[in-house]
N, C-alpha and C positions, 0 to 999 in steps of 0.2 A: 231380224237378228241375223247377222252375217258371219259371225265367227264365234259361236257359242259351243256348247258341248252336245255332241250327238253320239250316242252309244257310249257315253262316259269318257270320251277322248277329247281333250282340248284342241281347238283349232279346226275342227270339222264343221263344215257349214250345216246349220240346222235347216231341214227341209220339211215342208208340209207333207201330210200323209200321202196325197196323190203323187207328189213328186218322189217320195220315198219308195212307193210301190213301183213307179216307173224306173227308178234306179235299180231295184231288185230285178225287175224284168230285164233290164239291159245287162246286168251282171250274168244272168244265166245264159245269155246269147241264144235267143229263141230259134233262130234259123238252124243252128247246130243241133239244138234239142229236137226240132221237127225232123230234120234229116236222120238223126239217130233213131227217133221213134219209128220212122218208116222202115229203116234197116232192121230194127229189133222185131217189128211186126212181121216183116218178110221172113226172117229166120224162124219165128214162131209158127207161121203158117206152113213153111216148108217142112218143119219137123212134125206137123200134124197130119200124118198120112191118111187117117180115117176121117176124123172130123175135128174142127178147130174148137177148142174150149174158149169161147169168146169172153166168158166171165173171168176166167183166169188171165186171159190176155189183157183185159180191162184194168187189172191191178198190176201185173208184172211189167207191162210196157212203160207206164208212167214211173214205176219204181226204178227201173233201170235208167230212165231219163233223169230221175232225181240225182243219180250218181254222175251222169253226164254233165248235168247243170252244175253240180258241186265241183267237178273238175275245172270248169270254166271260172267259177267264182274264186276258188282257192288259187288258181293260176293268176288271176288278176290281183289278188291279195299279195302273192309272192312277188309279182312283177310291177307293183304299183310305182316303184321308183323308175324303172326303165320305160314304162308306159308314158311317162311325162315327156320323154324325148322324141316321141313319134306322133305326128299329127293325127293319124288314124286311131290312136289309142289314148291320147292325152285327155280326152273328155270322158273316159270311163269313170264310173262313180268313185272307185277307190283312188285312182290316180289323181282325180280332180279335187278330192277331199270332201265330196258330198257324202260319202260313206267311209267310216273309219276302218282301219285295218282290223281292229278287234271285231267290229260289227260284221264285216265281210267274212272273217274267219269263222265266227259263230254261225252265220247263215250257211256257209258251205259245209261245215262239219255237221250241222243239224240235218241238212238234206242227205248227207252221206249215211248217217245213222238211220234215218227213217227209211231210206231206200233199201239199205242192206237188211234191216229187220223185216220189212215187208216181203222181200224176196225170199228170205229164210223161211217165213211162215207160209207164204202163198205158193211160191214156186218150189224151190228145193235148196238145200244148203250149198250145193255146188255152184248154182247160179249166183247166189249171194256172195260167196267167197270170190268167185271169178270177177264179179262186177266191182267189188271193193278193191281187189288187187289191180284191176284195170284203172280205176280212179287214182290209186296210189302211184301207179307207174307214171301216169300223166303228170301228176302234181309233184311227186317227190324225186322222180328220175329225169323225165323229159325237161321239165321247167328249169331246174338248175343247170342242166347240161347245155342249154341254149347259150350260156355265157362261156362255155368251155370248148365245145367242138361242134362242127357241122354234122357229126354223127348223131346229134340229137334228133335230126329228122327221121332217121331209121328207128330210133327208140320211140319217138312220138307216133310213128306209123303203127306200132303194135296196139296201143289202146284205140287208135283210130279205126283199126280193122275189127275190133271186138263186137260192136253192136249186133250184127246178124248172128254171130256165134252165141252171144248171150241170149238172144231170142230163141235160138235153136235149143239151147240147154234148158231154158225156162219152160219150154213145152215138153220136156222130157226126152229130147233127142240125145242119142249117144255121141260121144266125142270120137267120131270116125272120119272117114274120107269126106263126107258131106261138110263137116265142120272145117276141114282143111281147105276145101274148095271155096267156101264162103269167106274165110279169113284171107286166103290168098288174093281173091279178087279185090277186096278192099285195101289190102296191104300194098299191092303193086300199083293200084290206081293212084294212090296218094302221092307218089313221088313226082311225076310230071306236074301234078296239080300244085303241090306245095313249093316246088322249085320255081314254078311260074310266079307264084305269089312272092316268094323270096326275091326274085329278080325285080319285080315291080317296086318293091319297098326296100331294095338293097341299101340305099343311102340312109334310110331311117333306121334300119336294123343295125347298120354299122355305127351310127351316131349313138344308139342305145347300148352298144357293146354286145349285141346278140349275133352269134355266128350261125346264121341260118343257111348260108350257101357254102359250097366247098371252097370258093375263092371269090374275092371281090376285085382281084387285081388282074385277072387274065381275060377281061372282057366277057366273062361268062362262058368261056369255051368248055371248061370242065362241067359246069352246071348243065349246059346243053347236052353234053355227052352222057351224063348220068340220067337225065330225063329221057333221052333217046333209048338208052339200054332198058329202062323200065317200061317204056311204051312198047318196045319190041316184045318184052316178056309178057306184057298184058294180053297180047293176041292169043297165045296158047292158054294162058291162065284163065282167060274169060271162058274157055271151053270146058273147064274142069267140072262144073255142075252137070254137063251132059255126060261126061265120063263117070261121074259119081252116081248117075241114075236119077238125078233130081229133075231132069228136063229131057226133052226130045230134040228132034231135028229142027223144029221151029225156033227154039232158043239158040241152037247152034248157029244158024244162019244169021239171026239177029245179033248175036254176040260177035260174029265175024265182021259184020258191017260196022258195028259200033266201035269195036277195038281197032279196026283199020282206020276208021275216021279219027280216032284219038291219036293213033300213030302219025297220021298225016299232019295233024295240028302240031304235034311235037317235033316232027321233022322241020316244019316251017320255023318253029322257034329255034331249033338247033342251027339252021342255016342263016337265020336273021334274028339275032338276039336283041330284040327291041321291045320296048314296053307294049307296043301295039300287038306284036306276035304273042307276048306273054299273056296279055289280057284275053286274046282270042283262045289261047290254050286253057286258061283258067275257066272261062265261060263254057268252052266246049267240054271240059271235064265235068262241070256241074250239070251239064245236059246228059252226058254219056252215062254216068253211073245210075241215076234214077230210072232211066229208060231201060237199061240193062237189067236192073233189079225187077222192074215191072214185067219185062218179058219172061224172066225166070219164073216168077210167081204165076203168071198167067199160063205158061206152058206146063208148069207143075200141076196146076188145078185142072188143066185140060186132060192130062194123063191120068189123074186120080179120080176124075168124074165118073 
């Protein structure tokens, strides 16, 4: 059956159960979920100054990830039309018609409700409310702004910086300087990363009507300048956990090496705005952040042992 009813919507391709499960897995974007889970767990551990409540973490980390996954699913539902104009997104389940808009929306909303309720019961109301608001900011503010202004990148960086903060709050940590430090690292890191991605796919974004870069007409000069400003800011921002008392000198030196390396990759992109340099920056960013987070957690555990 090639064009029957799936989820009650005519024109959606019917898919056997294994294929449907594969579509659901693709919609949640597993790599983003895994990266978010690592960040949430890191925040949870860092807030556990005496001992980690692993049973609580076993429930709260997946619950927050439900909301992260829901953000991706509902984003794809919203952007199913524009996704068809880009080669990297045209085969997404909703864009390609394998999953209906209604089915995708129900799936995303269901995960949001489950994640929010679990966090309310197992963690605390603050974590539940903050997690739901993070999801709503991504879906209801960032997603529509992508068609309006390049400022959407700044808005999108807010929910992108929340996973370690949500983990911190879930463990019972107070909203203090430590939260600001974790949020700032993830917030500032995102700009060179996303601008590099925006440059690589600039033609596809333009064809889809998405304004992901400050300008498509100046050869990327302004894009490179903004990426460089944030990469420069990332050097002192990466030190904030040391200043907040979350880590010691070991983390400080690790953060210095990693942030300067990130800056170097950004400088190369700024001076030579090519797809090759942008890809190097993107890959470097994906190496930098997990290592930085790992060094932070290891140094914290060393200090609290």
